[in-house]
C-alpha positions as CSV (number, residue, x, y, z in Angstrom):
1,M,-2.4,-22.2,6.0
2,N,-4.3,-19.0,5.1
3,D,-3.0,-18.1,1.7
4,S,-5.4,-15.6,0.2
5,I,-3.9,-12.1,0.0
6,D,-7.4,-10.6,0.4
7,D,-7.9,-12.6,3.6
8,A,-4.6,-11.4,4.9
9,V,-5.4,-7.8,4.1
10,A,-8.8,-8.0,5.8
11,Y,-7.3,-9.6,8.9
12,G,-4.5,-7.0,9.1
13,K,-7.0,-4.2,8.7
14,K,-9.3,-5.5,11.4
15,Y,-6.4,-6.3,13.7
16,L,-5.0,-2.7,13.4
17,E,-8.4,-1.2,13.9
18,D,-9.0,-3.2,17.0
19,L,-5.5,-2.3,18.3
20,V,-6.0,1.5,17.9
21,S,-9.5,1.2,19.4
22,F,-7.7,0.3,22.7
23,F,-6.4,3.9,22.7
24,G,-9.9,5.3,22.1
25,L,-9.6,5.7,18.3
26,N,-12.4,4.2,16.4
27,T,-11.5,4.7,12.8
28,D,-11.5,3.0,9.4
29,V,-8.0,1.9,8.4
30,E,-7.4,2.1,4.7
31,A,-6.0,-1.2,3.4
32,S,-4.4,-2.2,0.2
33,C,-1.7,-4.5,-1.1
34,D,1.1,-3.9,-3.6
35,E,3.3,-6.8,-4.6
36,E,3.8,-8.8,-1.3
37,V,3.4,-5.9,1.2
38,I,0.1,-5.1,2.9
39,Q,-0.3,-1.3,3.2
40,L,-2.3,-0.1,6.2
41,N,-3.0,3.6,6.5
42,V,-4.5,5.1,9.7
43,P,-6.1,8.5,8.8
44,S,-5.1,11.7,10.5
45,T,-6.7,12.2,14.0
46,N,-6.0,13.9,17.3
47,L,-3.8,10.9,18.2
48,N,-1.3,11.3,15.3
49,G,1.6,12.2,17.7
50,F,0.9,9.3,20.0
51,L,0.4,6.7,17.2
52,I,3.5,7.8,15.3
53,G,5.7,8.2,18.4
54,Q,9.2,9.6,18.6
55,H,10.9,9.1,15.2
56,G,8.0,6.7,14.2
57,D,8.8,4.2,17.0
58,N,5.2,3.6,18.0
59,M,4.1,3.3,14.3
60,R,6.9,0.6,13.8
61,S,5.6,-1.2,16.9
62,L,2.0,-1.2,15.5
63,Q,3.5,-2.6,12.3
64,Y,5.4,-5.3,14.1
65,L,2.4,-6.4,16.2
66,T,0.2,-6.5,13.1
67,S,2.8,-8.5,11.1
68,T,3.3,-10.9,14.1
69,A,-0.5,-11.4,14.4
70,L,-0.7,-12.4,10.7
71,K,2.2,-14.8,11.1
72,N,0.8,-16.4,14.3
73,N,-2.5,-16.9,12.6
74,G,-1.0,-18.8,9.6
75,Y,-1.2,-16.1,7.0
76,E,1.4,-16.5,4.2
77,H,1.3,-12.8,3.4
78,N,2.5,-11.1,6.5
79,R,4.7,-8.2,5.4
80,V,3.0,-5.1,6.6
81,N,3.6,-1.4,6.2
82,V,1.7,0.8,8.7
83,D,1.5,4.5,8.0
84,V,-0.2,7.1,10.2
85,A,-1.5,10.3,8.6
86,D,0.9,9.8,5.7
87,Y,3.9,10.3,8.0
88,K,6.1,7.8,6.1
89,K,5.0,9.0,2.7
90,Q,5.9,12.7,3.6
91,R,9.1,11.6,5.3
92,A,10.2,9.7,2.1
93,E,9.4,12.8,0.0
94,R,11.5,15.0,2.3
95,L,14.3,12.4,2.2
96,R,14.2,12.3,-1.6
97,E,14.6,16.1,-1.7
98,K,17.6,16.0,0.6
99,A,19.1,13.0,-1.2
100,A,18.8,14.8,-4.6
101,E,21.0,17.6,-3.1
102,W,23.5,15.1,-1.8
103,M,23.6,13.3,-5.2
104,T,24.2,16.6,-7.1
105,T,27.1,17.3,-4.7
106,V,28.6,13.8,-5.5
107,K,28.2,14.3,-9.2
108,T,29.7,17.7,-9.2
109,S,32.7,16.9,-6.9
110,G,33.3,13.4,-8.2
111,E,34.0,12.4,-4.6
112,P,32.2,9.7,-2.6
113,M,29.9,10.9,0.3
114,D,29.1,9.0,3.5
115,L,25.5,9.8,4.7
116,E,24.4,9.7,8.3
117,P,23.1,6.4,9.6
118,M,19.5,5.6,8.8
119,N,16.9,2.8,9.0
120,A,16.4,0.3,6.3
121,A,13.3,2.0,4.8
122,D,15.2,5.3,4.4
123,R,18.2,3.5,2.9
124,R,15.9,1.8,0.4
125,V,14.6,5.3,-0.7
126,I,18.2,6.5,-1.2
127,H,19.3,3.4,-3.1
128,Q,16.3,3.7,-5.5
129,L,16.9,7.4,-6.2
130,A,20.7,6.8,-6.7
131,A,19.9,4.2,-9.3
132,E,17.4,6.5,-11.0
133,L,20.1,9.3,-11.2
134,G,22.9,7.0,-12.3
135,L,25.0,6.9,-9.1
136,V,26.4,4.0,-7.2
137,S,25.1,3.5,-3.6
138,E,26.1,0.9,-1.1
139,S,25.3,0.3,2.5
140,A,28.2,0.2,5.0
141,G,28.5,-0.3,8.7
142,D,26.5,-2.5,11.1
143,G,23.4,-2.1,13.3
144,R,22.5,1.5,14.2
145,E,25.6,2.7,12.4
146,R,24.5,1.3,9.0
147,H,24.6,4.1,6.4
148,I,24.9,4.7,2.7
149,V,28.0,5.7,0.7
150,L,27.2,7.5,-2.5
151,K,29.7,7.3,-5.3
152,P,29.9,8.7,-8.8
153,A,29.0,6.0,-11.4
154,D,32.5,5.9,-12.9
155,S,34.3,5.1,-9.6
């Protein structure tokens, strides 16, 4: 069992660099670790669109492959977050801005609001912001229809 977080970070970084090199991109992936998640950031290049893919699909695939490689090679630390050209970071910031508007509406109206379906990472951003702003948020629905319901704190 490989249990050093530093070894897992180094392996994940090398694996992702090797993976993107198959597409002709020889770059230095920025690697770090916070809590239990290995952060791997691919810098901005002419391949951003391809590496990110539609709605981040290709990026999620790179993340899945890297995580699976860590698991298959016995690394205890195998939770990975892959970001390309800060796509996820910028998306989370835009989502927080939109969410702040939704939360103001809920506070003003006193009525619950159902948000559109979103992935787990986006739901996590909304739950965190709701907690910061003193609102209640809960996930509802299943699969691709999973979404958040925002409610005033006193409901």
